VOBA-867815 format. One record per residue (C-alpha): chain; y, x, z; residue number from 1. Coordinates in nm, 4 decimals, m for minus. Each point is the difference from the previous one (the first is absolute). Layout:
<drenros>
[A [Y X Z] NUM]
...
</drenros>
This chain:
<drenros>
[A [1.1535 0.3718 m0.4862] 1]
[A [m0.1788 0.0197 0.3312] 2]
[A [m0.3775 m0.0547 m0.0380] 3]
[A [m0.1428 m0.1385 0.3188] 4]
[A [m0.3518 0.0954 0.1058] 5]
[A [0.0173 0.0351 0.3772] 6]
[A [m0.0447 m0.2517 0.2790] 7]
[A [0.2681 0.0809 0.2547] 8]
[A [0.1088 m0.3445 0.1252] 9]
[A [0.3037 m0.0184 0.2332] 10]
[A [m0.0204 m0.1984 0.3214] 11]
[A [0.2402 m0.2690 m0.1246] 12]
[A [m0.2194 m0.0520 m0.3073] 13]
[A [m0.3025 m0.0560 0.2249] 14]
[A [0.1953 m0.2660 0.1895] 15]
[A [0.0981 m0.1714 m0.3272] 16]
[A [m0.3609 0.0139 m0.1186] 17]
[A [m0.1277 m0.1506 0.3247] 18]
[A [0.2457 m0.2906 m0.0189] 19]
[A [m0.0852 m0.0596 m0.3645] 20]
[A [m0.3736 m0.0041 0.0727] 21]
[A [0.0591 m0.2452 0.2828] 22]
[A [0.1790 m0.2292 m0.2461] 23]
[A [m0.2861 0.0255 m0.2483] 24]
[A [m0.2593 m0.0924 0.2615] 25]
[A [0.1721 m0.3361 0.0399] 26]
[A [m0.0623 m0.0849 m0.3659] 27]
[A [m0.3452 m0.1526 m0.0622] 28]
[A [m0.2224 0.1383 m0.2724] 29]
[A [m0.1014 m0.2295 m0.2857] 30]
[A [m0.3184 m0.1898 0.0746] 31]
[A [m0.1661 0.0677 m0.3371] 32]
[A [m0.0177 0.3813 0.0160] 33]
[A [m0.2947 0.2026 m0.1217] 34]
[A [m0.0954 0.3547 0.0912] 35]
[A [m0.1365 0.1638 m0.3122] 36]
[A [0.2315 0.1272 m0.2779] 37]
[A [m0.0615 m0.1444 m0.3466] 38]
[A [0.2146 0.2259 m0.2206] 39]
[A [0.2450 0.2820 0.0565] 40]
[A [0.3230 m0.2004 m0.0137] 41]
[A [m0.1187 m0.3139 0.1719] 42]
[A [0.2768 m0.0774 0.2460] 43]
[A [m0.0979 0.1799 0.3181] 44]
[A [0.3687 m0.0214 0.0566] 45]
[A [0.0885 m0.0171 0.3628] 46]
[A [m0.0898 m0.0552 0.3630] 47]
[A [0.0341 m0.3733 m0.0612] 48]
[A [m0.1127 m0.0075 m0.3623] 49]
[A [m0.3119 0.2086 m0.0420] 50]
[A [m0.2122 m0.2654 m0.1685] 51]
[A [m0.1888 0.0870 m0.3155] 52]
[A [m0.0173 m0.2029 m0.3191] 53]
[A [m0.1636 0.0593 m0.3350] 54]
[A [0.2323 0.0818 m0.2888] 55]
[A [0.3622 m0.1115 0.0304] 56]
[A [0.2041 m0.3081 0.0799] 57]
[A [0.1902 m0.2087 m0.2517] 58]
[A [0.3026 m0.1970 0.1154] 59]
[A [0.0634 m0.3139 m0.2065] 60]
[A [0.2784 m0.2566 m0.0154] 61]
[A [m0.1366 m0.3222 0.1496] 62]
[A [0.2185 m0.2067 m0.2358] 63]
[A [m0.1068 0.1327 m0.3405] 64]
[A [m0.2864 0.2425 0.0858] 65]
[A [0.1829 0.2917 m0.1611] 66]
[A [m0.0792 0.3463 0.1380] 67]
[A [0.2709 0.1384 0.2295] 68]
[A [m0.1565 0.3354 0.0792] 69]
[A [m0.3252 0.1840 0.0739] 70]
[A [m0.0639 0.2368 0.2885] 71]
[A [m0.2887 0.1786 0.1688] 72]
[A [0.1525 m0.0862 0.3359] 73]
[A [m0.1405 m0.3036 0.1751] 74]
[A [0.2284 m0.3035 m0.0317] 75]
[A [0.0325 m0.2431 0.2901] 76]
[A [0.1613 m0.3388 0.0485] 77]
[A [0.3748 0.0384 0.0721] 78]
[A [0.0227 0.3291 m0.1881] 79]
[A [0.3067 0.0063 m0.2249] 80]
[A [0.0855 0.1573 m0.3325] 81]
[A [0.3259 0.0681 m0.1824] 82]
[A [m0.0566 0.0646 m0.3690] 83]
[A [0.1839 0.2514 m0.2135] 84]
[A [0.2286 m0.2820 m0.1154] 85]
[A [0.0616 m0.1007 0.3671] 86]
[A [m0.2000 m0.3223 0.0135] 87]
[A [m0.1178 m0.0556 0.3569] 88]
[A [m0.3525 m0.1291 0.0738] 89]
[A [m0.1939 m0.0815 0.3160] 90]
[A [m0.3803 m0.0199 0.0167] 91]
[A [m0.1300 m0.3406 0.1098] 92]
[A [m0.3763 0.0415 m0.0409] 93]
[A [m0.2575 0.2625 m0.0917] 94]
[A [m0.3250 m0.0833 m0.1777] 95]
[A [m0.2265 0.2995 m0.0420] 96]
[A [0.2022 0.2674 m0.1765] 97]
[A [0.2626 m0.2459 m0.1257] 98]
[A [0.3137 m0.0700 0.1998] 99]
[A [0.2059 m0.3089 m0.0843] 100]
[A [0.3725 0.0320 0.0593] 101]
[A [0.2951 m0.2392 m0.0097] 102]
[A [0.3322 0.1014 m0.1524] 103]
[A [0.2972 m0.0001 0.2349] 104]
[A [0.2368 0.0555 m0.2911] 105]
[A [0.1996 0.2988 m0.1164] 106]
[A [0.1861 0.2111 0.2530] 107]
[A [0.3133 0.2098 m0.0381] 108]
[A [m0.0480 0.3532 0.1313] 109]
[A [0.3492 0.1159 m0.0916] 110]
[A [0.1886 m0.1605 0.2906] 111]
[A [0.0426 0.1365 0.3534] 112]
[A [m0.3240 m0.0004 0.2028] 113]
[A [m0.0763 m0.2829 0.2394] 114]
[A [0.0145 0.2189 0.3093] 115]
[A [m0.0242 m0.2914 0.2445] 116]
[A [m0.3757 0.0293 m0.0454] 117]
[A [0.0306 0.3678 0.0823] 118]
[A [0.1703 m0.0838 0.3301] 119]
[A [m0.2588 m0.2617 0.0842] 120]
[A [m0.2764 0.2525 m0.0640] 121]
[A [0.1349 0.2150 0.2840] 122]
[A [0.1301 0.2831 m0.2165] 123]
[A [0.3450 0.0255 0.1599] 124]
[A [0.0969 0.3601 m0.0647] 125]
[A [0.0405 0.1651 m0.3401] 126]
[A [m0.2610 0.2579 m0.0921] 127]
[A [0.2405 0.2211 m0.1922] 128]
[A [0.3524 0.1213 0.0672] 129]
[A [0.2509 0.0591 m0.2768] 130]
[A [0.0593 0.3640 0.0979] 131]
[A [m0.3662 0.0964 0.0477] 132]
[A [m0.1902 0.2005 m0.2611] 133]
[A [m0.2741 m0.2159 m0.1517] 134]
[A [m0.3603 0.1194 0.0161] 135]
[A [m0.2621 m0.1832 m0.2027] 136]
[A [m0.3725 0.0205 0.0794] 137]
[A [m0.2705 m0.0373 m0.2647] 138]
[A [m0.3688 m0.0277 0.0887] 139]
[A [m0.3265 m0.1642 m0.1111] 140]
[A [m0.2186 m0.2225 0.2172] 141]
[A [m0.2611 0.0075 m0.2788] 142]
[A [0.0246 0.3560 m0.1289] 143]
[A [m0.3288 m0.0178 m0.1929] 144]
[A [0.1335 m0.2536 m0.2519] 145]
[A [m0.0008 0.1206 m0.3609] 146]
[A [0.0724 m0.1079 m0.3570] 147]
[A [m0.3153 m0.0221 m0.2099] 148]
[A [0.1503 0.0852 m0.3449] 149]
[A [0.1598 0.3181 0.1396] 150]
[A [m0.2215 0.1036 0.2924] 151]
[A [m0.3383 m0.1189 m0.1265] 152]
[A [m0.0743 m0.1764 0.3288] 153]
[A [0.1578 m0.2854 0.1918] 154]
[A [m0.0477 0.1811 0.3285] 155]
[A [m0.0067 0.3711 0.0890] 156]
[A [m0.0603 0.0506 0.3751] 157]
[A [0.1487 0.3503 0.0130] 158]
[A [0.3244 m0.1317 m0.1486] 159]
[A [0.0522 m0.2402 m0.2902] 160]
[A [0.2584 m0.0271 m0.2735] 161]
[A [0.2213 m0.2058 0.2294] 162]
[A [0.0956 0.3296 0.1686] 163]
[A [0.1410 0.1222 m0.3326] 164]
[A [0.2026 m0.3211 m0.0258] 165]
[A [0.1272 0.0526 0.3539] 166]
[A [0.0951 0.3599 m0.0799] 167]
[A [0.1847 m0.1185 m0.3134] 168]
[A [0.1881 m0.2521 0.2156] 169]
[A [0.0974 0.2715 0.2477] 170]
[A [0.1185 0.2320 m0.2766] 171]
[A [0.2104 m0.2750 m0.1586] 172]
[A [0.1562 m0.0941 0.3354] 173]
[A [0.0884 0.3632 0.0701] 174]
[A [0.1546 0.0338 m0.3450] 175]
[A [0.2191 m0.2959 0.0957] 176]
[A [0.1214 0.2007 0.3006] 177]
[A [m0.2003 m0.1775 0.2701] 178]
[A [m0.1902 0.1709 0.2809] 179]
[A [m0.3714 m0.0850 0.0001] 180]
[A [m0.2901 0.0602 0.2370] 181]
[A [m0.3360 m0.0366 m0.1722] 182]
[A [m0.3497 m0.0366 0.1407] 183]
[A [m0.2904 0.0605 m0.2394] 184]
[A [m0.2601 m0.1070 0.2560] 185]
[A [m0.2655 m0.2218 m0.1641] 186]
[A [m0.1025 m0.1986 0.3125] 187]
[A [m0.3489 m0.0422 m0.1471] 188]
[A [m0.2272 m0.1853 m0.0015] 189]
[A [0.1520 m0.3073 m0.1629] 190]
[A [m0.1049 m0.2396 0.2747] 191]
[A [0.1454 m0.2231 0.2704] 192]
[A [0.1103 0.3056 0.1969] 193]
[A [0.2141 0.1509 m0.2759] 194]
[A [0.3212 m0.1636 0.1226] 195]
[A [m0.0827 0.1060 0.3531] 196]
[A [m0.0221 0.3619 m0.1155] 197]
[A [0.3138 m0.0214 m0.2152] 198]
[A [0.1804 m0.1541 0.2960] 199]
[A [m0.0224 0.3351 0.1755] 200]
[A [0.1549 0.1599 m0.3072] 201]
[A [0.2890 m0.2484 0.0129] 202]
[A [0.0554 0.0831 0.3669] 203]
[A [0.0069 0.3713 m0.0775] 204]
[A [0.2482 m0.0475 m0.2843] 205]
[A [0.2190 m0.2105 0.2287] 206]
[A [m0.0007 0.2901 0.2429] 207]
[A [0.1499 0.2096 m0.2794] 208]
[A [0.2942 m0.2427 m0.0335] 209]
[A [m0.1192 m0.1991 m0.3014] 210]
[A [0.1639 m0.3439 m0.0186] 211]
[A [m0.1263 m0.1451 m0.3292] 212]
[A [m0.3727 m0.0171 m0.0809] 213]
[A [m0.1917 m0.0526 m0.3236] 214]
[A [m0.3786 m0.0400 0.0091] 215]
[A [m0.1056 0.0680 m0.3611] 216]
[A [m0.3114 m0.1756 m0.1381] 217]
[A [m0.1384 m0.1297 m0.3257] 218]
[A [m0.1574 m0.3430 m0.0548] 219]
[A [m0.3466 m0.0782 m0.1423] 220]
[A [0.0473 m0.2720 m0.2615] 221]
[A [m0.0109 m0.0003 m0.3835] 222]
[A [0.2452 0.2452 m0.1575] 223]
[A [0.2102 m0.2708 m0.1678] 224]
[A [0.0972 m0.1427 0.3389] 225]
[A [0.2292 0.2992 0.0591] 226]
[A [0.0782 0.0884 m0.3609] 227]
[A [0.3666 0.0651 m0.0780] 228]
[A [0.1622 0.1802 m0.2934] 229]
[A [m0.2070 0.2736 m0.1669] 230]
[A [m0.2145 0.1855 0.2521] 231]
[A [0.2298 m0.0997 0.2841] 232]
[A [m0.1459 m0.2313 0.2639] 233]
[A [0.1612 m0.2449 0.2380] 234]
[A [0.0360 0.0397 0.3753] 235]
[A [m0.0724 m0.2747 0.2501] 236]
[A [0.1481 m0.0167 0.3512] 237]
[A [m0.2254 m0.1152 0.2852] 238]
[A [0.1557 m0.1305 0.3230] 239]
[A [m0.2226 m0.0713 0.2999] 240]
[A [0.0611 m0.3444 0.1508] 241]
[A [m0.1576 0.0745 0.3387] 242]
[A [0.2537 0.2228 0.1659] 243]
[A [0.3189 m0.0413 0.1989] 244]
[A [0.2066 0.1691 m0.2718] 245]
[A [m0.1036 m0.2376 m0.2783] 246]
[A [0.3483 m0.1461 m0.0560] 247]
[A [0.1536 0.3449 m0.0264] 248]
[A [m0.2846 0.1213 m0.2239] 249]
[A [0.0453 m0.2988 m0.2259] 250]
[A [0.3787 0.0274 m0.0276] 251]
[A [m0.0411 0.3692 m0.0712] 252]
[A [m0.2634 m0.0609 m0.2698] 253]
[A [0.2059 m0.2720 m0.1674] 254]
[A [0.3222 0.2033 m0.0076] 255]
[A [m0.1834 0.3112 m0.1229] 256]
[A [m0.1630 m0.2076 m0.2747] 257]
[A [0.3408 m0.1339 m0.1002] 258]
[A [0.1390 0.3542 m0.0242] 259]
[A [m0.2988 0.1133 m0.2069] 260]
[A [0.0273 m0.3053 m0.2273] 261]
[A [0.3566 0.1014 m0.0807] 262]
[A [m0.0893 0.3614 m0.0809] 263]
[A [m0.3491 m0.0396 m0.1493] 264]
[A [m0.0787 m0.3606 m0.0987] 265]
[A [m0.3688 m0.0969 0.0059] 266]
[A [m0.1004 0.3028 0.2090] 267]
[A [m0.0699 m0.2085 0.3120] 268]
[A [m0.2904 m0.2379 m0.0545] 269]
[A [0.0729 m0.2072 0.3104] 270]
[A [m0.0047 m0.0170 0.3793] 271]
[A [m0.3229 m0.1047 0.1727] 272]
[A [0.0455 m0.1233 0.3582] 273]
[A [m0.3577 0.0441 0.1173] 274]
[A [m0.1827 m0.0575 0.3230] 275]
[A [m0.0122 0.3228 0.1979] 276]
[A [0.2528 0.2541 0.1264] 277]
[A [m0.0749 0.3131 m0.2067] 278]
[A [0.1607 0.2047 0.2783] 279]
[A [0.3356 m0.1636 m0.0755] 280]
[A [0.0148 m0.1210 0.3602] 281]
[A [0.0840 0.3585 0.1003] 282]
[A [0.3237 0.0166 m0.1974] 283]
[A [0.1868 m0.2652 m0.2019] 284]
[A [0.0979 0.2116 m0.3026] 285]
[A [m0.3558 0.0417 m0.1236] 286]
[A [m0.1664 m0.1140 m0.3215] 287]
[A [m0.3451 0.0194 m0.1514] 288]
[A [0.0142 0.0768 m0.3734] 289]
[A [m0.2717 m0.0893 m0.2507] 290]
[A [0.0695 0.2337 m0.2927] 291]
[A [m0.2064 m0.1416 m0.2833] 292]
[A [m0.3740 m0.0596 0.0120] 293]
[A [m0.3122 0.2153 m0.0147] 294]
[A [m0.0276 m0.0832 m0.3719] 295]
[A [0.3524 0.1223 m0.0797] 296]
[A [0.0757 0.3665 m0.0690] 297]
[A [0.1190 0.2342 0.2698] 298]
[A [0.2653 0.1312 m0.2384] 299]
[A [0.1420 m0.3504 m0.0359] 300]
[A [0.0059 m0.0365 0.3771] 301]
[A [0.1838 0.3313 0.0370] 302]
[A [0.2583 m0.1093 m0.2569] 303]
[A [0.0585 m0.3271 0.1847] 304]
[A [0.0274 0.1525 0.3458] 305]
[A [0.2615 0.2470 m0.1281] 306]
[A [0.2140 m0.2908 m0.1242] 307]
[A [m0.0451 m0.1743 0.3337] 308]
[A [0.1288 0.3134 0.1764] 309]
[A [0.3307 m0.0492 m0.1848] 310]
[A [0.0214 m0.3512 0.1445] 311]
[A [m0.0767 0.1257 0.3512] 312]
[A [0.2798 0.2551 m0.0235] 313]
[A [0.2422 m0.2581 m0.1395] 314]
[A [m0.0954 m0.2411 0.2785] 315]
[A [0.0522 0.2426 0.2873] 316]
[A [0.2575 0.2462 m0.1328] 317]
[A [0.2046 m0.2156 m0.2357] 318]
[A [0.0813 0.0256 m0.3723] 319]
[A [0.0445 0.3731 m0.0650] 320]
[A [0.3653 0.1051 m0.0136] 321]
[A [0.1063 m0.3434 0.1217] 322]
[A [m0.1810 0.0227 0.3329] 323]
[A [0.1337 m0.1864 0.2984] 324]
[A [0.2967 0.1927 0.1405] 325]
[A [m0.0996 0.2338 0.2793] 326]
[A [m0.3616 0.0364 m0.1123] 327]
[A [m0.1658 0.2808 m0.1885] 328]
[A [m0.3335 0.0626 m0.1661] 329]
[A [m0.2753 m0.0663 0.2491] 330]
[A [0.2028 m0.2258 0.2269] 331]
[A [m0.0182 m0.3725 0.0365] 332]
[A [0.2237 m0.1975 m0.2342] 333]
[A [0.0062 m0.2772 m0.2569] 334]
[A [m0.2287 m0.2972 0.0587] 335]
[A [m0.1642 0.1522 0.3071] 336]
[A [0.3334 0.0455 0.1790] 337]
[A [0.1055 m0.3563 m0.0780] 338]
[A [m0.3338 m0.1273 0.1291] 339]
[A [0.0373 0.1929 0.3259] 340]
[A [0.3526 m0.1356 0.0483] 341]
[A [m0.1322 m0.3527 m0.0484] 342]
[A [m0.2644 0.0687 0.2673] 343]
[A [0.2658 0.1069 0.2501] 344]
[A [0.2383 m0.2864 m0.0827] 345]
[A [m0.2583 m0.2766 0.0200] 346]
[A [m0.1523 0.1501 0.3140] 347]
[A [0.3373 0.0014 0.1753] 348]
[A [0.0839 m0.3551 m0.1078] 349]
[A [m0.3422 m0.1334 0.0929] 350]
[A [0.0061 0.1800 0.3358] 351]
[A [0.3385 m0.1522 0.0814] 352]
[A [m0.1153 m0.3471 m0.0992] 353]
[A [m0.3153 0.0349 0.2094] 354]
[A [0.1988 0.1078 0.3054] 355]
[A [0.2389 m0.2932 m0.0316] 356]
[A [m0.2849 m0.2492 m0.0389] 357]
[A [m0.2067 0.1453 0.2851] 358]
[A [0.2913 0.0261 0.2444] 359]
[A [0.1704 m0.3244 m0.0955] 360]
[A [0.3515 0.1345 m0.0535] 361]
[A [0.1996 0.2861 m0.1502] 362]
[A [0.1240 0.0973 0.3472] 363]
[A [m0.3538 0.0363 0.1368] 364]
[A [m0.1038 0.1998 m0.3059] 365]
[A [0.2984 0.2322 0.0459] 366]
[A [m0.0914 0.0458 0.3655] 367]
[A [m0.3566 0.0954 m0.0878] 368]
[A [0.1159 0.2513 m0.2575] 369]
[A [0.2466 0.1530 0.2468] 370]
[A [m0.2714 0.0263 0.2655] 371]
[A [m0.2390 0.1599 m0.2496] 372]
[A [0.2431 0.2710 m0.1056] 373]
[A [0.1063 0.0740 0.3592] 374]
[A [m0.3629 0.0491 0.0958] 375]
[A [m0.0843 0.2126 m0.3046] 376]
[A [0.3045 0.2246 0.0400] 377]
[A [m0.0732 0.0379 0.3701] 378]
[A [m0.3540 0.1155 m0.0806] 379]
[A [0.1346 0.2292 m0.2710] 380]
[A [0.2472 0.1609 0.2392] 381]
[A [m0.2813 0.0453 0.2510] 382]
[A [m0.2110 0.1801 m0.2555] 383]
[A [0.2967 0.2199 m0.1016] 384]
[A [0.0463 0.1032 0.3643] 385]
</drenros>
């Protein structure tokens, strides 16, 4: 395990950060933002979503008023939620701390991903290669978060219980044979700038060749909201809707949930597609994890995150002795490899279709492609000389 505490950011990372910040500046802030924090886990969540509310939000089914889920993160109109049983909801209105959502029906997460949306999002090249060693990064945008039954406080500025959960995650991933870079930076205080500070950590970890990122948090709702079997707690995925990688993030979250459902049923509470980016605009294979709530035990959270590490390894490396041929522990395989291949295939097909439509004929498209490669190879030869 490589514990990251320095701030040596490569030049390419600075360029990526600058482009990402430029994208964020184009997204308007909500009009109903306040400035003063109300409680520790009120959702000071992002550049775009740093509003403060009292207590937590409850999402309800508009048809029968049943409770879908509760979260300390602010819920906005058009946010989406996929429950543990894969029922898909979209928020249509928000009244105070109650969000009313309409069911879009059940969805099947077991089929091949709909990578056409990935192409349309602009993500044309795969992030991972089948023969590359996989490096996973674990960090905490809100490193002060704690578990009251175990830590005595819900927030510890010098480092909360969430750091212990992150360390347990890292240990479990390494036991699975994966390479992990870990940052124990707390990024305090827990305010609107926390994601700005953790963004620098993400950039640094990217400079150390990390491809997959997990931002480990805990929620702030009643304990029963995340209660699973025994002391074990559930884990919720959060995908930011306001970033150019959202389709990739979503496909990734859905396929990882499906893998986890097969190995450890009921471990994943759901997928919350929330307003914000949560630094997922920097890289598409990034997820925010809510590991239980402040009223759950830290020990239960550690137990759950260790089980989730098994799913992560299965997802990227394949099923133990039956790994995809040509891969080994710590290399990309299984569901991740299939997803990447779908990205490449759909991108190629969509690019060809776009060229034919834009040029008006197959012959014109072929001519453009020929011209492109002649120019690129000419430049390449010039550089070689």
